[in-house]
C-alpha positions in Angstrom: 119.3 100.1 155.3 120.7 103.5 156.2 123.5 105.6 154.8 126.6 106.1 157.0 126.8 109.9 156.5 130.2 110.4 158.2 131.9 107.6 156.2 130.5 109.0 153.0 131.7 112.5 153.8 135.2 111.1 154.3 135.0 109.5 150.9 134.0 112.9 149.6 137.3 114.4 150.5 138.6 113.1 147.1 135.9 115.2 145.4 136.7 118.1 147.6 140.3 118.1 146.2 138.8 118.3 142.7 136.4 121.1 143.5 139.0 123.3 145.2 140.8 123.4 141.8 137.8 123.7 139.5 135.9 126.3 141.5 139.0 128.5 141.5 139.6 127.7 137.8 136.1 128.6 136.6 136.1 131.9 138.4 139.7 133.0 138.2 141.0 131.8 134.8 138.5 133.9 132.8 139.7 136.9 134.7 143.3 136.0 134.1 142.6 135.7 130.4 140.7 138.9 130.3 143.3 141.0 132.2 146.4 139.5 130.6 145.3 139.0 127.0 142.0 140.9 126.6 140.5 137.9 124.7 137.1 138.4 123.0 134.3 136.4 124.5 134.4 133.8 121.8 138.1 133.3 121.9 138.1 133.1 125.7 135.3 130.6 125.5 137.4 128.5 123.1 140.3 128.5 125.5 138.1 127.6 128.4 136.5 124.8 126.4 139.8 123.2 125.3 140.4 121.8 128.7 137.1 120.0 128.7 137.7 118.7 125.2 140.9 117.1 126.5 139.0 115.7 129.5 136.4 114.3 127.1 138.9 111.7 125.9 140.9 111.2 129.1 138.2 110.7 131.7 136.7 107.6 130.3 140.2 106.2 129.7 141.4 106.7 133.3 138.0 105.6 134.6 138.4 102.3 132.7 142.0 101.9 133.7 141.1 102.3 137.4 138.4 99.6 137.0 141.2 97.2 136.0 143.7 98.3 138.6 144.2 96.2 141.8 146.6 97.3 144.5 146.8 96.9 148.2 145.6 100.6 148.5 142.5 99.8 146.3 141.5 100.7 142.7 141.0 104.4 143.0 143.4 105.7 145.7 146.7 105.5 143.7 145.2 107.7 140.9 144.0 110.2 143.5 147.4 110.5 145.2 149.6 110.7 142.0 147.2 112.9 140.1 146.8 115.4 142.9 150.6 115.7 143.6 151.4 116.2 139.9 148.7 118.7 139.5 149.7 120.9 142.5 153.3 121.0 141.2 152.3 122.1 137.7 149.5 124.5 138.4 151.7 127.1 140.0 153.2 127.8 136.6 149.9 128.7 135.0 149.7 132.3 136.4 153.5 132.6 136.3 153.5 132.0 132.5 151.0 134.9 132.0 152.5 137.3 134.6 154.4 139.6 132.2 151.4 139.8 129.8 149.3 140.6 132.8 151.6 143.6 133.8 151.7 144.9 130.2 147.9 144.5 129.8 147.1 146.3 133.0 149.4 149.2 132.1 147.6 149.6 128.7 144.2 149.2 130.3 145.0 151.9 132.9 146.2 154.2 130.1 142.9 153.9 128.2 140.4 153.9 131.1 141.8 156.9 132.9 140.7 159.3 130.2 140.3 162.2 132.7 144.1 162.7 132.8 145.3 166.0 131.4 146.3 166.2 127.7 144.9 162.7 127.2 145.6 161.0 123.9 145.6 157.4 122.7 146.7 155.8 119.5 144.9 152.5 118.7 146.3 149.5 116.8 145.4 151.1 113.4 147.4 154.3 114.2 144.3 156.5 114.9 144.9 159.0 117.7 142.0 160.0 119.9 141.6 162.6 122.6 139.1 161.9 125.4 136.0 163.5 123.6 136.8 161.6 120.4 137.2 158.3 122.2 133.9 158.7 124.0 132.1 159.7 120.9 133.4 156.6 119.2 132.2 154.5 122.1 128.8 156.1 122.1 128.4 155.2 118.4 129.5 151.7 119.1 127.0 151.4 121.9 124.1 151.8 119.4 125.3 148.6 117.7 126.9 146.5 120.5 125.5 146.4 124.0 128.9 145.4 125.5 130.0 148.9 124.8 126.8 150.4 126.0 123.2 149.1 126.1 121.7 151.8 123.9 118.2 151.0 125.1 119.4 151.3 128.7 120.9 154.7 127.9 117.7 156.0 126.4 115.7 154.7 129.3 118.1 156.5 131.6 117.6 159.8 129.8 121.0 159.7 128.1 119.5 160.0 124.6 122.0 162.2 122.9 125.8 162.5 122.5 125.9 165.8 124.4 124.5 164.3 127.6 126.7 161.2 127.2 129.9 163.4 126.9 128.8 165.5 129.8 129.0 162.4 132.1 132.0 160.9 130.4 134.2 164.0 130.6 133.4 164.7 134.2 133.8 161.2 135.7 135.0 162.1 139.2 133.0 163.6 142.2 134.4 166.0 144.8 136.0 163.1 146.6 137.9 161.9 143.6 135.6 158.8 143.1 133.8 157.8 140.0 130.3 159.3 139.8 127.3 156.9 139.9 126.3 158.1 136.4 129.8 157.3 135.0 129.7 153.8 136.5 126.2 153.1 135.1 126.5 154.5 131.6 130.1 154.8 130.6 132.4 152.4 132.5 131.2 149.2 130.8 131.9 150.5 127.3 135.4 151.9 128.0 136.4 148.7 129.9 135.3 146.7 126.9 137.3 148.9 124.5 140.3 148.6 126.8 140.1 144.8 126.6 139.8 145.0 122.8 143.0 147.1 122.7 144.9 144.7 124.9 144.0 141.9 122.5 144.7 143.9 119.3 147.9 145.8 120.3 149.6 143.3 122.7 148.3 139.7 122.4 148.0 139.5 118.6 151.5 141.0 118.2 153.1 138.6 120.7 151.4 135.2 121.0 154.3 133.5 122.8 153.0 134.1 126.3 149.5 132.7 125.4 151.1 129.6 123.7 153.3 128.9 126.7 150.3 129.4 129.0 148.3 126.9 127.0 151.1 124.3 127.0 151.4 124.5 130.8 147.7 124.4 131.2 147.5 121.3 129.0 149.8 119.3 131.4 147.8 120.5 134.4 144.6 119.4 132.9 146.0 116.0 132.0 147.1 115.5 135.6 143.6 116.6 136.9 141.9 114.3 134.4 144.0 111.3 135.6 142.1 111.1 138.9 138.7 112.8 138.4 136.9 109.6 137.2 138.6 107.4 139.8 137.8 109.8 142.6 134.1 110.1 141.7 133.8 106.3 141.0 134.9 105.6 144.6 131.5 106.6 146.0 129.5 103.9 144.0 132.3 101.4 144.9 131.5 101.7 148.6 127.8 102.5 148.5 124.8 100.1 147.8 122.7 101.2 144.8 119.6 102.2 146.7 121.6 104.7 148.8 123.6 106.4 146.0 121.4 109.6 145.7 121.8 110.3 149.4 125.5 109.4 149.2 126.0 111.6 146.2 124.4 114.5 148.1 127.1 114.0 150.8 129.8 113.8 148.2 128.6 117.0 146.7 128.4 118.6 150.1 132.1 117.6 150.6 132.8 119.1 147.1 130.9 122.2 148.1 133.2 122.5 151.1 136.2 122.3 148.8 134.5 124.9 146.6 134.0 127.1 149.7 137.8 126.9 150.4 138.5 128.0 146.9 135.9 130.8 147.2 137.5 132.2 150.3 141.0 132.0 148.7 140.1 133.9 145.5 137.7 136.3 147.1 140.0 137.5 149.9 143.0 137.6 147.5 141.1 139.6 144.8 139.8 142.1 147.4 143.3 142.8 148.4 144.9 142.6 144.9 142.6 142.4 141.8 145.4 140.7 139.9 146.8 138.4 142.6 146.5 135.3 140.5 149.8 133.7 141.5 148.9 133.9 145.2 145.5 132.3 144.4 147.0 129.3 142.6 149.6 128.8 145.4 146.9 128.7 148.0 144.7 126.4 146.0 147.7 124.0 145.6 148.4 124.0 149.3 144.7 123.3 150.1 144.7 120.3 147.7 147.7 118.8 149.5 146.1 119.3 152.9 142.8 117.6 151.7 144.8 114.8 150.2 146.5 114.2 153.5 143.2 114.1 155.3 141.8 111.6 152.7 144.7 109.2 153.2 144.4 109.4 156.9 140.6 108.9 157.1 139.8 106.7 154.0 141.0 103.1 153.7 139.5 102.1 150.3 139.8 98.3 150.5 138.1 98.2 154.0 135.2 100.4 152.8 134.7 98.1 149.7 134.5 95.0 151.9 132.0 96.7 154.2 129.8 97.6 151.2 129.9 94.0 150.0 129.0 92.7 153.4 126.0 95.2 153.6 124.8 94.2 150.2 125.0 90.5 151.1 123.1 91.1 154.4 120.2 92.7 152.5 120.3 90.4 149.5 121.1 93.0 146.9 123.8 93.4 144.3 125.7 96.3 143.0 125.9 94.6 139.6 123.3 94.9 136.8 119.8 96.0 137.5 117.5 93.1 138.6 115.5 91.5 135.8 111.8 92.0 136.2 110.0 88.8 137.2 107.7 88.9 134.2 110.7 88.6 131.8 111.9 85.3 133.2 111.0 82.1 131.3 111.4 80.0 134.4 114.3 77.8 133.1 117.5 77.4 134.9 121.1 76.7 133.7 123.5 74.2 135.2 124.4 76.6 138.0 120.7 77.0 139.0 120.5 80.6 137.7 117.4 81.7 135.8 117.8 82.2 132.1 116.1 85.2 130.6 115.7 85.5 126.8 113.0 86.2 124.3 111.6 89.3 122.6 110.4 90.9 125.8 113.8 90.7 127.3 115.4 92.2 124.2 112.9 95.1 124.4 113.8 95.5 128.1 117.5 95.7 127.3 116.9 98.1 124.4 114.7 100.3 126.7 117.5 100.4 129.3 120.0 101.4 126.6 117.7 104.1 125.2 117.2 105.5 128.8 121.0 105.5 129.2 121.5 107.5 126.0 118.6 109.9 127.0 120.1 110.4 130.4 123.5 111.3 128.9 121.9 113.6 126.4 119.9 115.4 129.1 123.0 115.8 131.2 124.8 117.1 128.1 122.2 119.8 127.5 122.1 120.7 131.2 125.9 121.3 131.2 125.6 123.2 127.9 123.3 125.6 129.7 124.9 125.8 133.1 128.5 125.8 132.1 127.9 128.6 129.6 127.1 130.8 132.6 129.7 129.4 135.0 132.6 129.9 132.5 131.5 133.5 131.8 130.2 134.4 135.3 133.2 136.4 136.5 133.3 138.3 133.2 129.5 139.0 133.4 129.8 140.3 136.9 132.8 142.5 136.3 132.0 143.8 132.8 128.2 143.9 132.6 127.3 144.6 136.2 130.5 146.7 136.8 131.4 144.9 140.0 135.0 144.4 141.2 136.3 140.9 140.8 136.3 140.4 144.6 132.8 141.7 145.2 131.6 139.6 142.3 133.1 136.5 144.0 131.3 137.4 147.2 127.9 137.7 145.6 128.2 134.4 143.7 129.6 132.7 146.7 126.8 133.9 149.0 124.2 132.6 146.5 125.9 129.2 146.3 126.6 129.0 150.0 123.0 129.6 151.0 121.8 127.0 148.5 124.2 124.5 149.9 121.8 123.8 152.8 119.7 121.9 150.2 122.3 119.0 149.9 120.9 116.6 152.5 117.2 117.4 151.9 117.8 116.8 148.1 119.2 113.3 148.8 116.0 112.5 150.9 113.8 114.1 148.2 115.2 111.6 145.6 114.1 108.7 147.8 110.6 110.2 148.2 109.8 111.2 144.6 112.6 109.6 142.6 115.7 110.9 140.8 114.1 111.7 137.5 111.4 114.0 139.0 114.0 115.6 141.3 116.3 116.3 138.3 113.4 117.9 136.3 112.6 120.0 139.4 116.2 121.2 139.5 116.3 122.0 135.8 113.0 124.0 136.3 114.6 126.1 139.0 117.6 126.9 136.8 115.4 127.8 133.8 113.3 130.2 136.0 116.5 131.8 137.3 118.0 132.4 133.9 114.8 133.9 132.5 114.6 136.3 135.5 118.2 137.4 135.2 117.8 138.0 131.4 114.8 140.3 132.0 115.7 142.0 135.3 119.4 141.8 136.0 121.3 142.5 132.9 122.2 146.2 133.2 124.7 147.9 135.6 122.7 149.2 138.6 122.4 148.5 142.3 118.9 147.0 141.8 120.2 144.7 139.1 123.0 143.5 141.5 120.4 142.7 144.2 118.1 140.9 141.9 120.9 139.0 140.3 122.0 137.7 143.8 118.4 136.5 144.5 117.9 134.9 141.1 121.3 133.2 141.1 120.4 131.7 144.5 117.4 130.0 142.7 119.8 128.5 140.1 122.0 127.3 142.9 119.2 125.2 144.3 118.6 123.8 140.8 122.3 123.0 140.4 122.4 121.0 143.6 119.2 119.1 142.9 120.4 118.1 139.4 124.0 117.3 140.3 123.0 115.1 143.3 120.8 112.9 141.1 122.3 112.8 137.6 125.4 110.8 138.3 123.6 108.1 140.4 121.2 107.7 137.4 124.1 106.8 135.2 125.9 104.4 137.5 122.6 102.8 138.5 122.8 101.1 135.0 126.4 99.9 135.6 127.7 96.7 137.2 130.2 96.9 140.0 133.1 96.1 137.6 132.1 98.9 135.2 131.6 101.8 137.7 134.7 103.6 136.5 133.7 103.2 132.8 130.2 104.5 133.4 131.7 107.4 135.4 133.8 108.1 132.3 130.6 108.1 130.2 129.0 110.6 132.6 132.0 112.8 132.3 132.1 112.4 128.5 128.7 113.9 128.4 129.5 116.8 130.8 132.9 117.5 129.4 131.8 117.5 125.7 129.2 120.1 126.6 131.8 122.1 128.5 134.2 121.9 125.6 131.9 123.6 123.2 129.4 125.7 125.1 131.9 128.5 126.3 132.7 129.1 122.6 129.1 129.2 121.5 128.1 131.4 124.4 131.0 133.7 123.6 129.9 134.0 120.0 126.4 134.9 121.2 127.7 137.5 123.7 130.0 139.0 121.0 127.1 139.2 118.5 124.1 140.3 120.6 125.4 141.2 124.1 126.1 139.6 127.4 122.5 139.3 128.6 121.7 136.8 125.8 124.0 134.4 127.5 121.1 133.6 129.9 118.6 133.2 127.1 120.9 130.7 125.4 121.2 128.8 128.7 117.5 128.8 129.2 116.9 127.0 125.8 119.6 124.4 126.6 118.2 123.5 130.0 114.6 123.4 128.6 115.8 120.8 126.1 117.4 118.8 129.0 113.9 118.7 130.7 112.3 117.4 127.5 114.9 114.6 127.2 114.5 113.6 130.8 110.8 113.2 130.4 111.3 110.1 128.2 113.8 108.3 130.6 112.4 105.0 131.9 115.3 103.5 133.8 118.0 104.5 136.3 115.6 105.9 138.9 116.1 105.2 142.6 114.5 102.2 144.3 113.6 101.9 147.9 116.1 99.9 150.1 114.9 96.3 150.4 113.9 94.8 153.8 116.7 93.0 155.6 114.9 89.6 156.2 112.0 87.5 155.1 110.2 88.4 158.4 110.5 92.1 157.5 109.2 91.3 154.0 106.2 89.6 155.5 105.6 92.5 157.9 105.7 94.9 154.9 103.2 92.8 153.1 100.9 92.8 156.1 101.0 96.6 156.3 
């Protein structure tokens, strides 16, 4: 039994539609919230988590509804079509609703950050007026307490260990070409950008919440539309793939999703390089891309035909996409009126209980994995632009390069799961991510050229971990499902991922606000380490070798 890679890639177009949106959303929306509203890390994390809280309830519901849906187009396709079309119509209004706040916020931000203008003065939300020297003095003092204003240890290590040296750099920020000096970018820019964001939040956002409220209402409807087809789109793969081949198939689905993410990456990177606040153009291009991918999906994928082909293949090899086969030692040998073996007794109850415990442990491990990884992904664009002082476009290029290179692992990862099993593969992926986060915490958490290079390499390591984990976690969940419950179990999978993504941006934001941005990676390390511990105790849901096609093949295998 071999996987039809081309057919599976076509099925993955549904996931590519999803990933175009979410890849752009995770990178661009934090930037939009930062530039338009200047939200603190914790508040921004709360906003970023609300969409996942909504999905936590909606994804299992729509997954279950699609299980019960029967149309001539199949169970999942109607949800994919309607959900995509409604989403692309609504999403255009997300950046439009924040556009005026964006203009006002950028004007105030420019006023504060360009402190080298003649006769500079600025009055904060409390009515205190600063000249340039007074403002930088205040930032220097804040830096001793809050590393988001200036990592004080980093300043001392760089020889900037007194206020006079600090002001010398701060008050002479431009070189002979009119560009910011390297010293200003390394030691001063992070602090003043953080202060500017604080002032946008204090002076503009808190005094006029209407724009943010309207933004959240529109976003709510967009996320409902996206949630309506995410579980059905993902459940389509197990519907048309025999259980033994699902890790390999999920690798291809993730490869298709990666292609969708690459489309989003090109859209937002090119746009942000041209215009750092071109959010409307980004959302329009993302919506157009989703429509094109939907058209390709409808042209290439005929769901009912693929389901029939899967059923025929399972019948040919004598396997089932229903519940896991009962081990022979649990059968009591009796048969019911239909000639089916009856399994009961204490050993069988222990077996079912063990399966259920494994199911819970898998979901708990997935939960902790997403607690760790989403804490970073939802704050990545802010970390790159505010901590490492990169432009939003350059930050997108660096993260995109790391993920693009790691994408070569998709197909080998599917094969790896067949060789060593899903559980061991997942723990290997978690291990890569943990290593990456620790290295970034220690060596890539201050604004310097070396830190940027090291970050790029270390994030590449986490990209490999992400791919290995994502390829295998979902198949472990649906391995324990019957063919009639695939959508429901897909919903359970997303309940675990979305509940984590609902709360971790807020927790990570609190940690960043309290101790500094680099502690984001230490927090994620702890979360992923817990995911590894939980996965150690899982006993069911692993991949099994495809069975031989006939009794002659079985005899041949026995002879070998």
